[in-house]
N, C-alpha and C positions, 0 to 999 in steps of 0.2 A: 489670371486676372484677379484683381482684388475686389472684394465686395465693399460697398459704401452704404452707409445709412444717410439718407437725405431727410432730415426731420423738419417738418413744417410747424412753425409756432404761431399760435393765435394769441393775441394780446388782449387781456381783459380790459374793459373800459372803452375800447374802441367802438365807435358806432357800427352796428352790424350792417353788412352790405344789403342793398336792395335785392328784391327777387330777380330783377334784370341782371344785376351784377353777379349774383350767385349762378344764374343760368350761364352767363358768359364764362365764369371761372370753371364751372364743370365742363363746359365744352372745350375750353383751353387745356384743362388737365387731361381730358380724353385724348387730345392731339398729342400731348407729350407722352402719355402712356402708350399710344399706338406707335410713336416713333421709337420709344424704348424697346418695345416688343420687336419691331421690324429690324432693329440693329442688333438684337441679341443682348442688350444691356439689362432688360427687364428681369427681375427675380421675383419681387413681390411688392405690393403697395396697399395702403389702406388709410381711410379717413377715420377719425375718432369722434365720438360724442364729446360734449364739454367735460372738462375735468371735474366739474361739480357732480358728475355721475360716477366718478371713480370710487373704488373701494381699495383701501390700503391694507395689505396683509403683512404682519410683521411678527417676529418671534421676540419675546422678552422673558428671560429667566425661565425658559422651558414652556412658556405659555404662548399660544398663537392668538394674536389680537387682530380684530377687524375694526377699522375706523372708516367713516364716510369722508368723501372729498379727496382732493388731490394730496399727494404725498408732500409736496413742497408748496408753501404759501408764497406765491409769486404772481406777478402780473402776466407773465408769459407761460403758457402751457402748451404741451405737445398736442397738436391738432390733427396730425396725419404724418405719413412717412412713405418713402420709397426705399426699397433695398435694390441696389443696382450692382452690376459688374462693370468695372471700368479698368482700362489699362493702367491709369495712374491718377493722381490727384487732379491734374489739369483737366483730364477727360471727365472726371466726376464733377468738377466745378462748372464745366460747360453744361452738363445736365442740370445742375443746381440753378444756373442762370435762367434756363428755360422754365424750370419748376417755379421759381420765385415770381416770375412774370405771370405764369399761368394761374397760380393760386393766390396771387396778390398778398403774399405773406412772407416773412423771413424764413429762410431755409438754411439749416446748419448741415455741414458735410463732415462725416466722420468715418474713417476706415474701420472695418472689423479687424479684430486681432487674428493673426494667422493661427490656425489650429495645428499643433505638432502632429506629424504623422505617427501612427502607432503600429 
C-alpha cells in the first residue's frame, strides 16, 4: 500500500468559524479518524496552530538562521494533515472527500515517494 499525505489548508482572511461550527468540525473529523482507524488506513494525523506561530530554520553560507512566521508568504497555509495508507490514488481521494467535508477546508492529496530497499 502507498502512503498519502492529506494536507488541510486554512485560508487567511476568511471569517473564522463560530464555536458551534468548530464543535461540529471536530466531531466530524473524529468520525473520519475513527473510520480511518477501523479500516486500517490510519497512520498519523495532526492539527497545527496558525502559521504566524511558525519558526523557520534555514542554512545560509554555513550559518543557521531562525526567523518568525511562515516560510511562504501566501494566503493559504497548512492547518493540519493526515498520513494514510491507501491502495491507490482513487482510494486516497475517497478519504480526501470525507476529510474536506469534515474539516470544511481544502485538502490536497500527495503520495509519498517510495523508499528504495537497502
